[in-house]
N, C-alpha and C positions, 0 to 999 in steps of 0.2 A: 700878880701874874697868875696865869692858869696853870696849875701844877700838871694837869694831865696832857696838856698840848705844848707847854712851854712857850706860848706865845701871849701877848697881852690880850686882855678881855675885849671883845668886839672886833678882833682882826681876823676871826674865822681859824679854821684848823687845815693842815695839809693833808690831802687825801693820799690814797695809796698810790695815785699816779703822779704825785709830786706837785699836784696842783692845789692852790689854796681855795677852799670853799668860802663862799661869801657868808657873812653872819646873816642870821635869820632876818634881823630888821633891814639890812641892806638889800638882801635878796628880794624881800617884799616890795621894797621901793623901786628895785629894777624892773619888776614886773609890771608896774603901773606905767603907761605911756604918757609922753609929754603932752602938754596942750597942742603943740605943733603937729605931732603925729595923730592925736586924735582929730585935729581939724582935717588932716589929709584923708584919714580913714573916713570921715563923715563925707567929705566931698567926692571921694570915689565911689562910696556906698550909695549916695544919692544918684550918681551917674549910672551905676549899674542897675539900681533898682528902677531908674526911668527907662532905661533901654529895655529891660526885662518886661516891664509893664506896658510899653508901647507895643513891642512885639506881640505880647499876650492879648492886647486889645484887638490888634488887627487879626491875630489868628482867630480869638474868640469870636469876632464878628461873622466870620465864614463858618465856623463849627456851630455857633449858636442857631444859624439858620436851619441846621439840620436837627440838632438834638434839643433845642429849647424853644418854647412857645414865644419867649421874649428875647430875641437876639441882642437886642441893646443891653438889657440887663445882664446876660450871661458875658457880654464882651466886657462891661464895666467891672463885674465881679472878678473875671479872669485877669484884668489888668491890676486890680487892687491886690489879688492873691499873689501874682508873680512880682509885682513892685516889692511887696513886703519880703518875699523869699529872696529876691535878689539883693535887696538892701541887707537883710539879716546875714546871708552867705558871705557876702563880701567884708561885712564888717567882723563878724566872728573869725573868719579865715584870717583876715589882716592883723586883728588882735591877737590870735594865737601863734602866728608866725613872728609877729613882732615881740611877744613876750619870750618865746623860745630864743630868738636871737640876742635879746638883751641879757637873758640869764646865761647863755652858754658863750656870749661874746664872739659870736662868729655867724656867718650866713647859714640859713637852714639848709639842710641836705634834702635831695628829692624825696627821700623817704619820710622825712619830717613834714615835708609839705603835702604829701599825699595823706598822712594822718591828720594834719590840721583841715585839709579840705574834707575829709570824710566826716570829721566831728562836725564842721560848719554845715554840710549837706544834711547830716541827721538831725541838726537842730533845726533845720527848715521843715522837717517831717511835720511836727504839730501844727505849724502854720498852714500847711497844705490840708491837713486833716479838718482844721476849722471850717473849711468852706465845703467839706464833704461830710461823711458820717464818722461818728466818734470812734466806731470800731475800726477805722482805717489807721488809726494813730500808729501803731507798731509797724504795719507794712510801709507806711509813709515814710517813718523813720529809717527803716532798713533800706527802702528803695532810694531815697535821696542820699543817704550815706554812701551808698554803692555809686550812685551817679557822680558824687563829688570826688570819690577816691579814682574812679576810672577816668574821669575827665583830667584830673591832675596828672595820673599816670600817662595818658596819651600827650598831654602837653609837655610833661618832662622827656618823653621820647623824642618828640619833635624839635624840642628845644636843644637836646643834646646831639642830634643828627644834623640839625641844619645850621647851628651856630658855633660848632666846634671848629677851631681854625685847622685848615689842611696843613699838616707838618711837612708834606711833600712839596708844598708851594712855597718857594723862597719869596714870593712877593706878598704873602700874608693874605692870599685870597681865602674865601669861606667856602665850606662844602655845599652851602645851601645854593651857590650859584652853579655847582655842578650836579645837583639833584634833578630828578626827573620832574620835579613840581616847579622848577625854576623857568621862566621864559628866556632867561639868557644863560650863556655858557661861557666859561673862561676857556679861550683857546690858547694852546701853546704856539711857538713860533712856526714849527713845522706844519700843524694843522692850519694856521693862518696862511702859510705860503701854498699849501695845497689848495686851499680854498680860492685863492687869487688865481692860481693856474687854471682851476677849472672854470672860473668866470672868463679868463682871458681866451681859453679855447672856445667857449660858447660864443664870445663876441666875435671871434675870427670866422667861426662857422656861419653866423649870421651876416657878416660883411660879405662871406664868399656867396652866400645866397643872394644878396643885393646885387653884387656884381653881375651874377648869371641872369637875374631878371633885367638888368640895365642892357645886357648884350642881346637878350631876346627882343627887347624893345626896339633897339637900334637895327637889328636884322629886319623886323618888320617894317620899320620906317624905311629902310632902304629897299625892301621889296614893292612896298607901297609906291615910293618914288619912281622905281624903274617900271612899274606898270603904267604909272601916270604918263611917263614921258614916251612910252611905247604906244599908248592910245593917242596921243597928240600927233605923233609921226603917222598914224594910219589915217587920221582925219585930215591931214594937209592935202588941198588939191594937187594933182599932178599937171 
C-alpha cells in the first residue's frame, strides 16, 4: 500500500477536486491514439492537404503569371507548400485535440480548440519558410499561429450562434434557420396566416383587373357590332 495516499500502487491519487489522477504509465498510454483514430486522422489530413494544394495550384497559376518568370513552376511549388501545410495543420490539430480529450475524458472546450489550432498553425510556419527565406521563420510561426487561432475562434462563434437550439421554440427548431444568413425562415402560425391573407388579397386584386379587362373587351365588341349593323342598314337600297 502507498502510505502517502492510502491507495494501492498504480491506481493513482485523489486530487484536491475529489477526482482520481491517472498513473503516469496509464496517462501516457491514454495520450497515444489508437490505430483506428490514426487512420481517420490520416485520411482527413490527406483530404485537407489535397484541397489546400489544389486551391494553391489554381491560385498560384494566376499569381505566377504576374510575379514569376515561370508560372508553372510557381504553381507547382505553391501546391506542394500548401498541401504540406494543410496536411500538417489538420494532423497536428486532430492529434492535439484527441490527446486532450482522452486525457481529460471529455470533449474539448472552445478555448482548448483555439489553443490546439494555434499550436498547429504555428507548426506550419517552418514549412512556409522553407519555400521562402530562412529569416522568415519566426514571422511565419507567429503569423500562421495567429491565423489558426483566429480561424478557430470565428468557427466557434459561428458554431455557437448557428447550431444552438432555440429554447423559445417548442418544436426544437434551430437558430440558424432564423439567422440573416439562412435562405429559409421558420414562420409562426400567425406569420403564416398573415402571409396567406396577403397572397389572397393579391390574387383577388388580379382577378378584379382581369374582370375589368373582360368587360372592356365586351364593350368594344358590342360597339363594333353596333357600328357594323348600322353600316349595313345604310347600304341597303331604298
